[in-house]
C-alpha positions as CSV (number, residue, x, y, z in Angstrom):
1,M,5.3,20.7,-40.6
2,L,5.2,22.7,-37.4
3,H,2.9,25.8,-37.7
4,S,1.2,24.4,-40.8
5,C,-2.4,23.5,-41.3
6,L,-3.8,20.0,-42.0
7,G,-7.1,19.4,-43.7
8,D,-7.7,23.2,-43.8
9,R,-8.7,22.8,-40.2
10,Y,-5.9,21.7,-37.8
11,D,-3.1,24.2,-37.0
12,L,-0.1,22.3,-35.7
13,E,1.3,24.3,-32.7
14,R,3.7,22.1,-30.8
15,L,5.5,18.8,-31.2
16,L,4.5,16.4,-28.4
17,G,6.3,13.3,-29.4
18,E,8.4,11.7,-32.2
19,A,9.2,8.1,-33.1
20,P,10.4,6.5,-36.4
21,G,7.8,7.3,-39.0
22,R,5.4,8.8,-36.4
23,L,4.7,12.4,-35.1
24,T,2.4,13.7,-32.5
25,F,1.3,17.3,-32.4
26,L,-0.7,19.6,-30.2
27,A,-3.0,21.4,-32.6
28,C,-5.9,23.9,-32.6
29,D,-9.1,22.9,-34.3
30,R,-10.2,26.0,-36.2
31,A,-13.8,24.7,-36.6
32,A,-14.4,24.0,-32.9
33,D,-11.8,26.4,-31.5
34,R,-10.3,23.9,-29.1
35,A,-7.0,22.1,-28.5
36,V,-6.7,18.6,-30.1
37,V,-4.0,16.0,-30.6
38,V,-3.0,15.1,-34.1
39,K,-1.1,11.9,-34.7
40,L,0.7,11.3,-38.0
41,L,2.1,8.2,-39.6
42,R,4.4,8.9,-42.5
43,F,4.3,6.6,-45.6
44,G,7.7,5.3,-46.6
45,Q,10.9,6.0,-44.6
46,G,10.9,2.5,-43.1
47,T,7.2,2.5,-42.3
48,R,5.9,-1.1,-42.6
49,W,2.5,-2.3,-43.8
50,E,1.9,-3.5,-40.3
51,D,2.3,0.0,-39.0
52,L,-0.4,1.3,-41.3
53,Q,-2.6,-1.6,-40.2
54,R,-2.1,-0.7,-36.6
55,C,-3.0,2.9,-37.2
56,E,-6.2,1.9,-39.1
57,R,-7.1,-0.5,-36.3
58,E,-6.5,2.1,-33.6
59,A,-8.8,4.6,-35.5
60,Q,-11.5,2.0,-36.0
61,T,-11.4,0.9,-32.4
62,L,-11.4,4.4,-31.0
63,A,-14.3,5.4,-33.2
64,A,-16.4,2.7,-31.5
65,L,-15.4,3.6,-27.9
66,E,-17.3,5.9,-25.6
67,H,-15.6,6.2,-22.2
68,P,-14.8,9.4,-20.3
69,A,-11.3,8.1,-19.5
70,I,-10.4,7.3,-23.2
71,P,-9.7,10.3,-25.4
72,K,-12.3,10.3,-28.2
73,L,-11.4,10.0,-31.8
74,L,-12.6,13.1,-33.6
75,D,-11.4,12.7,-37.1
76,H,-9.0,10.6,-39.3
77,F,-7.9,11.2,-42.9
78,E,-5.0,10.7,-45.4
79,V,-2.5,13.5,-45.9
80,Q,-1.2,14.2,-49.3
81,R,1.3,17.1,-49.3
82,A,4.6,17.8,-51.0
83,D,6.5,17.5,-47.7
84,F,4.4,14.7,-46.1
85,R,2.4,11.7,-47.3
86,G,0.7,9.6,-44.7
87,F,-2.2,9.0,-42.3
88,A,-3.6,11.4,-39.7
89,W,-6.0,10.9,-36.8
90,V,-7.3,13.5,-34.4
91,Q,-8.2,13.0,-30.7
92,D,-9.4,15.0,-27.8
93,Y,-6.5,16.7,-26.0
94,V,-6.2,15.7,-22.4
95,T,-4.2,17.9,-20.0
96,G,-2.1,16.2,-17.5
97,A,1.2,14.5,-17.0
98,S,2.0,10.9,-17.9
99,L,2.7,8.5,-15.1
100,R,6.1,7.9,-16.7
101,A,6.9,11.7,-16.5
102,C,5.8,11.7,-12.8
103,L,8.1,8.8,-11.9
104,A,11.0,10.3,-13.9
105,A,10.6,13.5,-11.9
106,G,10.9,11.5,-8.7
107,E,7.3,11.9,-7.6
108,R,6.1,9.5,-4.9
109,F,2.6,8.2,-4.7
110,S,0.7,7.7,-1.4
111,P,-0.9,4.3,-0.7
112,S,-4.4,5.8,-1.3
113,E,-3.2,7.2,-4.7
114,V,-1.9,3.8,-5.8
115,M,-5.2,2.3,-4.9
116,Q,-7.1,5.0,-6.8
117,L,-4.8,4.5,-9.8
118,A,-5.4,0.8,-9.8
119,R,-9.2,1.2,-9.4
120,Q,-9.6,3.8,-12.2
121,V,-7.5,1.7,-14.7
122,L,-9.4,-1.4,-13.8
123,E,-12.7,0.4,-14.4
124,I,-11.4,1.3,-17.9
125,L,-10.3,-2.3,-18.6
126,D,-13.7,-3.6,-17.4
127,Y,-15.3,-1.4,-20.0
128,L,-12.9,-2.5,-22.8
129,H,-13.0,-6.2,-21.9
130,G,-16.7,-6.2,-21.4
131,R,-17.4,-5.1,-25.0
132,S,-18.5,-7.6,-27.6
133,P,-16.0,-8.7,-28.8
134,P,-13.5,-7.7,-26.0
135,V,-11.0,-5.0,-26.7
136,I,-7.4,-5.6,-25.4
137,H,-5.1,-2.7,-25.1
138,R,-1.8,-4.7,-25.1
139,D,0.4,-1.8,-24.1
140,I,-0.5,-0.6,-20.6
141,K,2.5,1.1,-19.1
142,P,3.3,4.4,-17.2
143,A,3.8,6.3,-20.5
144,N,0.2,5.5,-21.6
145,L,-1.5,6.6,-18.4
146,L,-2.2,10.3,-18.1
147,I,-3.0,11.7,-14.7
148,Q,-5.1,14.8,-14.0
149,R,-4.8,16.3,-10.5
150,D,-7.1,18.5,-8.5
151,S,-5.5,20.3,-5.6
152,G,-2.6,17.9,-5.8
153,A,-4.7,14.7,-5.6
154,I,-5.4,12.4,-8.4
155,A,-8.7,13.4,-10.0
156,R,-8.8,11.2,-13.1
157,V,-6.6,8.7,-15.0
158,F,-6.8,8.4,-18.8
159,L,-5.7,5.5,-20.9
160,V,-4.1,6.5,-24.2
161,D,-2.2,5.1,-27.2
162,F,-4.3,2.3,-28.7
163,G,-1.8,1.6,-31.4
164,G,-1.4,-2.0,-30.1
165,V,-5.1,-2.6,-29.6
166,Q,-6.6,-6.0,-30.5
167,V,-10.2,-6.9,-30.8
168,L,-10.7,-10.6,-30.0
169,G,-12.2,-12.5,-32.9
170,G,-11.1,-9.8,-35.3
171,G,-9.0,-12.2,-37.4
172,Q,-5.6,-10.5,-36.8
173,T,-2.5,-12.5,-37.3
174,R,-0.3,-13.2,-34.2
175,T,2.0,-10.3,-33.8
176,V,4.2,-9.4,-30.8
177,V,2.9,-6.0,-29.5
178,G,3.7,-4.4,-26.2
179,S,6.6,-3.1,-24.1
180,Y,9.3,-5.2,-22.5
181,G,8.9,-5.5,-18.8
182,Y,5.1,-5.0,-18.9
183,M,4.3,-7.9,-21.3
184,P,3.2,-11.3,-19.9
185,L,4.6,-14.5,-21.3
186,E,1.7,-15.2,-23.7
187,Q,2.1,-11.9,-25.3
188,F,5.7,-12.8,-26.4
189,G,4.1,-15.6,-28.4
190,G,1.7,-13.1,-30.1
191,R,-1.3,-14.2,-28.1
192,S,-3.3,-11.8,-25.9
193,V,-6.2,-12.3,-23.6
194,P,-8.0,-9.9,-21.2
195,A,-5.7,-11.1,-18.4
196,S,-2.7,-9.8,-20.4
197,D,-3.8,-6.3,-19.6
198,L,-4.1,-7.2,-16.0
199,Y,-0.5,-8.3,-15.9
200,A,0.7,-5.0,-17.5
201,L,-1.3,-3.0,-15.0
202,G,0.1,-5.1,-12.1
203,A,3.7,-4.6,-13.4
204,T,3.0,-0.8,-13.7
205,L,1.7,-0.6,-10.1
206,I,4.8,-2.6,-8.9
207,E,7.0,0.0,-10.6
208,V,5.1,2.8,-8.9
209,L,5.6,1.2,-5.5
210,T,9.2,0.1,-5.9
211,G,10.5,2.8,-8.2
212,V,12.2,0.0,-10.2
213,H,11.3,-0.8,-13.9
214,P,9.8,-4.3,-14.0
215,A,12.4,-5.5,-16.4
216,D,15.1,-4.7,-13.8
217,L,13.4,-6.6,-11.0
218,P,14.6,-10.1,-10.1
219,Q,12.4,-13.0,-11.1
220,V,11.7,-16.3,-9.4
221,D,10.1,-18.9,-11.6
222,F,9.1,-16.1,-14.0
223,R,7.4,-14.2,-11.2
224,L,8.4,-10.6,-10.4
225,D,10.2,-10.6,-7.0
226,F,9.2,-7.3,-5.5
227,G,8.4,-8.2,-1.9
228,Q,11.8,-7.5,-0.3
229,G,12.1,-3.9,-1.4
230,V,8.8,-2.5,-0.3
231,P,6.9,-3.3,3.0
232,L,3.5,-4.3,1.6
233,A,0.5,-5.5,3.5
234,L,-0.2,-9.2,3.0
235,G,-3.4,-8.7,1.0
236,W,-1.9,-6.1,-1.3
237,R,1.2,-8.3,-2.0
238,T,-1.0,-11.3,-2.8
239,W,-3.3,-9.2,-5.0
240,L,-0.3,-8.0,-7.0
241,E,1.2,-11.5,-7.2
242,R,-2.0,-12.7,-8.7
243,M,-2.2,-9.8,-11.1
244,T,1.3,-10.7,-12.4
245,A,1.1,-14.5,-12.3
246,P,3.2,-16.0,-15.2
247,Q,0.3,-18.1,-16.4
248,A,-2.8,-16.2,-17.6
249,S,-5.1,-18.8,-16.0
250,D,-3.6,-18.0,-12.5
251,R,-4.5,-14.3,-12.8
252,F,-7.9,-12.8,-12.1
253,L,-10.5,-13.9,-14.6
254,S,-11.5,-10.4,-15.5
255,A,-10.9,-6.8,-14.5
256,R,-14.2,-6.8,-12.6
257,E,-13.0,-9.7,-10.5
258,A,-9.7,-7.9,-9.8
259,L,-11.7,-4.8,-8.8
260,A,-13.9,-6.9,-6.5
261,A,-10.8,-8.4,-4.9
262,L,-9.4,-4.9,-4.4
263,D,-12.6,-3.8,-2.7
264,R,-12.4,-6.8,-0.3
265,L,-9.1,-5.6,1.1
266,D,-9.5,-4.0,4.5
267,A,-10.6,-0.4,3.8
268,G,-8.7,0.8,6.8
269,Q,-5.4,-0.9,5.8
270,T,-2.9,1.0,3.7
271,L,-0.3,-0.5,1.3
272,G,2.5,-0.2,3.9
273,D,0.5,-1.6,6.8
274,A,0.7,-5.3,7.7
275,L,-1.9,-7.0,9.8
276,A,-0.8,-6.8,13.4
277,L,0.4,-10.3,14.4
278,P,-1.1,-11.3,17.8
279,S,1.6,-11.7,20.4
280,G,2.1,-15.1,22.1
281,R,1.2,-18.4,20.4
282,V,0.7,-17.3,16.8
283,G,3.6,-17.6,14.4
284,L,4.0,-16.5,10.8
285,R,6.9,-17.5,8.4
286,E,7.0,-16.3,4.8
287,T,9.1,-18.0,2.1
288,G,8.6,-16.6,-1.4
289,R,4.9,-17.1,-2.2
290,S,4.3,-19.5,0.6
291,R,3.2,-18.5,4.1
292,A,3.3,-20.8,7.0
293,L,1.0,-20.0,10.0
294,T,1.2,-21.8,13.3
295,L,-1.1,-21.7,16.3
296,R,-0.6,-23.5,19.5
297,P,-3.6,-24.5,21.6
298,A,-4.3,-22.7,24.9
299,P,-6.7,-25.1,26.7
300,P,-8.5,-23.7,29.7
301,K,-6.5,-24.4,32.9
302,V,-9.4,-26.4,34.3
303,W,-9.0,-28.9,31.4
304,L,-5.3,-29.4,32.3
305,G,-6.0,-29.5,36.1
306,V,-8.6,-32.2,35.7
307,G,-7.7,-33.9,32.4
308,V,-4.0,-34.6,33.0
309,P,-4.5,-36.4,36.4
310,F,-7.6,-38.3,35.1
311,V,-5.7,-39.6,32.0
312,L,-2.6,-40.5,34.0
313,A,-4.8,-42.4,36.6
314,W,-6.6,-44.2,33.8
315,D,-3.3,-45.3,32.1
316,I,-1.7,-46.3,35.4
317,L,-4.8,-48.4,36.3
318,L,-4.7,-50.2,33.0
319,A,-0.9,-50.7,33.2
320,S,-1.3,-52.2,36.7
321,I,-3.6,-54.9,35.3
322,V,-1.1,-56.1,32.7
323,P,1.1,-58.2,35.1
324,T,-2.0,-59.8,36.6
325,A,-3.3,-60.7,33.1
326,I,0.1,-62.1,32.0
327,A,0.0,-64.6,35.0
328,Q,-3.3,-66.0,33.9
329,S,-4.1,-68.9,31.7
330,P,-4.5,-68.3,27.9
331,L,-8.2,-68.5,28.2
332,H,-8.4,-66.0,31.1
333,Q,-6.0,-63.8,29.1
334,A,-8.3,-63.7,26.2
335,I,-11.3,-63.0,28.4
336,L,-9.4,-60.1,30.1
337,A,-8.1,-58.8,26.8
338,G,-11.6,-58.7,25.3
339,F,-13.0,-57.0,28.5
340,F,-10.3,-54.4,28.9
341,L,-9.6,-53.7,25.2
342,P,-12.3,-50.9,24.9
343,F,-10.8,-49.3,28.1
344,A,-7.3,-49.5,26.6
345,L,-8.4,-47.9,23.3
346,A,-10.2,-45.2,25.2
347,G,-7.0,-44.6,27.3
348,G,-4.9,-44.4,24.1
349,A,-7.3,-41.9,22.5
350,M,-7.3,-39.7,25.6
351,T,-3.5,-39.9,25.9
352,L,-3.2,-38.9,22.2
353,G,-5.7,-36.1,22.6
354,L,-3.9,-34.8,25.7
355,L,-0.5,-34.9,23.9
356,L,-2.1,-33.0,20.9
357,L,-3.6,-30.5,23.3
358,V,-0.4,-29.9,25.2
359,L,2.4,-30.4,22.7
360,G,0.6,-30.2,19.3
361,H,-0.1,-27.2,17.1
362,L,-2.1,-26.2,14.1
363,H,0.0,-25.6,10.9
364,L,-1.4,-23.8,7.8
365,E,0.5,-23.6,4.6
366,V,-1.1,-21.0,2.4
367,T,-0.3,-19.8,-1.1
368,P,-2.4,-17.9,-3.6
369,D,-3.3,-21.2,-5.1
370,Q,-4.1,-23.5,-2.2
371,L,-4.5,-24.0,1.5
372,I,-3.0,-27.0,3.4
373,W,-4.4,-27.6,7.0
374,E,-2.4,-29.9,9.3
375,Y,-2.6,-30.6,13.0
376,R,0.9,-31.6,14.0
377,L,2.6,-33.4,16.9
378,G,6.2,-32.5,16.6
379,G,7.0,-33.0,12.9
380,W,4.3,-35.6,12.4
381,A,1.1,-34.4,10.7
382,C,-1.7,-36.3,12.6
383,F,-4.5,-34.8,10.5
384,R,-4.3,-33.2,7.1
385,R,-6.6,-31.5,4.6
386,R,-6.0,-29.6,1.4
387,W,-8.2,-27.2,-0.6
388,R,-7.5,-25.5,-3.9
389,R,-8.4,-21.8,-4.1
390,Q,-11.0,-22.5,-6.8
391,E,-13.0,-24.6,-4.3
392,L,-13.2,-21.9,-1.7
393,E,-16.1,-19.4,-1.4
394,A,-15.3,-17.4,1.7
395,V,-13.7,-17.5,5.1
396,E,-15.8,-16.7,8.2
397,W,-14.7,-15.7,11.7
398,R,-16.4,-15.1,15.0
399,S,-15.4,-13.7,18.3
400,P,-16.2,-15.6,21.5
401,G,-19.6,-14.7,22.9
402,V,-23.0,-16.0,23.8
403,E,-25.6,-17.3,21.3
404,T,-29.2,-18.2,22.1
405,R,-30.1,-21.7,20.8
406,E,-33.6,-23.0,21.3
407,G,-34.1,-20.3,23.9
408,V,-31.0,-21.3,25.9
409,P,-27.9,-19.0,26.1
410,V,-24.9,-20.9,25.0
411,Q,-21.2,-19.8,25.3
412,V,-19.5,-20.1,21.9
413,P,-15.8,-19.9,21.3
414,A,-13.9,-17.8,18.7
415,T,-13.7,-19.8,15.5
416,V,-12.5,-19.6,11.9
417,I,-14.5,-21.4,9.2
418,L,-13.6,-22.2,5.6
419,C,-16.6,-22.2,3.3
420,T,-16.9,-24.3,0.2
421,P,-20.1,-24.6,-2.0
422,R,-21.3,-27.7,-0.1
423,Q,-19.7,-27.5,3.3
424,R,-18.3,-25.3,6.1
425,H,-15.0,-26.5,7.6
426,P,-14.1,-25.3,11.1
427,L,-10.3,-24.8,11.2
428,T,-9.7,-23.9,14.8
429,T,-11.7,-26.4,16.9
430,G,-10.1,-26.8,20.3
431,L,-7.6,-24.0,20.0
432,N,-9.5,-21.6,22.3
433,L,-8.7,-18.6,20.2
434,S,-9.2,-15.0,21.3
435,G,-11.2,-12.7,19.2
436,D,-8.1,-10.9,17.9
437,E,-6.5,-14.2,17.0
438,A,-9.5,-15.4,15.1
439,R,-9.8,-12.1,13.2
440,W,-6.1,-12.0,12.3
441,L,-6.2,-15.6,11.0
442,A,-9.4,-15.1,9.0
443,E,-8.0,-11.8,7.5
444,T,-4.7,-13.4,6.7
445,L,-6.4,-16.4,4.9
446,G,-8.8,-14.2,3.1
447,Q,-6.1,-11.8,1.8
448,S,-3.7,-14.6,0.9
449,L,-6.3,-16.6,-1.0
450,Q,-8.2,-13.5,-2.3
451,I,-11.6,-14.8,-1.1
452,P,-14.3,-12.9,0.7
453,L,-14.1,-12.4,4.5
454,R,-17.3,-12.6,6.5
455,S,-17.8,-11.8,10.2
456,L,-20.3,-13.8,12.2
457,T,-21.8,-11.7,14.9
458,S,-22.9,-13.5,18.1
459,E,-26.4,-12.7,19.5
460,P,-26.3,-11.2,22.9
């Protein structure tokens, strides 16, 4: 068929791709005098009825789409020739190389390019998923992303090959469509939702970062285990983990939400940068998806200089009364016990507080799904709270400074606050954090939980 004319209009000039029953040509549109892409589906020769349905569905969907990053459908028609009987559809020709070709050539992408790639594809998906009814591509992978460059940098990303497209509510039967390694679990069962495209994009980005096909990556509980091979910043790793969560309900609700979360990542942070861990009393331990953060209190020296002798003197005084009380009659013992009980309780509370201040530490267990807050003394959790990610609105932090309250300057410590719809929960009371420590903790929580980060500025 090469160098022949279809429909008295399209001169086939070069074969671009070939698959069983399918041919893709670069052609010249005589009427418009421009390059176009002509795709052909041959009837017979193993072509199934489902293949024809997919072609018709692709043509119908593309005809309704208007997006600069989606090649426009220009024409579609049946071909009846002696050497070919089938279906043809014509699209705009987009110059550029596929992401698959770039990876196969050994091309490496900078952190800013990976972010730009993610952002442009998410904007396309936001358009598709935002239609009524939503349009799901179902086959996002490097081969279906075309990249145009300008002076070496990525200028535009195009999404092509809508052969697996599904319009929700369109009444299609459940068919397994997609490419192994990029398909989420629900797609293997023939069910697709907008979050299915997010998984495929996440798997594609992971391949760009690691250079390993997603099907070849190890898995832990059906999750792609990509963290060991590439040094990723905490927020980026968490974002990708959420994009590729095994359950659709654990991923971002929409492409717009994923894009908003991407925007919340620190603009000055690259993919390979991790947040600088403050030296000293802050600890971080990562195990799979879980991150354990520990912070030991650093009480002002005046507290220790005054508090420790005071509590010791208090406890010694109470202890010295015990022998005298034992020697008394039962009636006098009861009177003394009733009198000194409040002092004993106060001494016990002060002793426990002093132990927590000197020997205790704050322990935070954070995953993309929840946050567990504990204040521990040794291995014993004295106080414990738990929040699910869905409950959280934002995390706030503030450096130490001075605030004016009712006209009076007040010294305020650095603090980190967790915000829910009805309440604000201070997490670091009594820890005497520095400004760097408060910022690091807030950014780590915000990026791990994918919730907004807000800085509270103190008034001079």
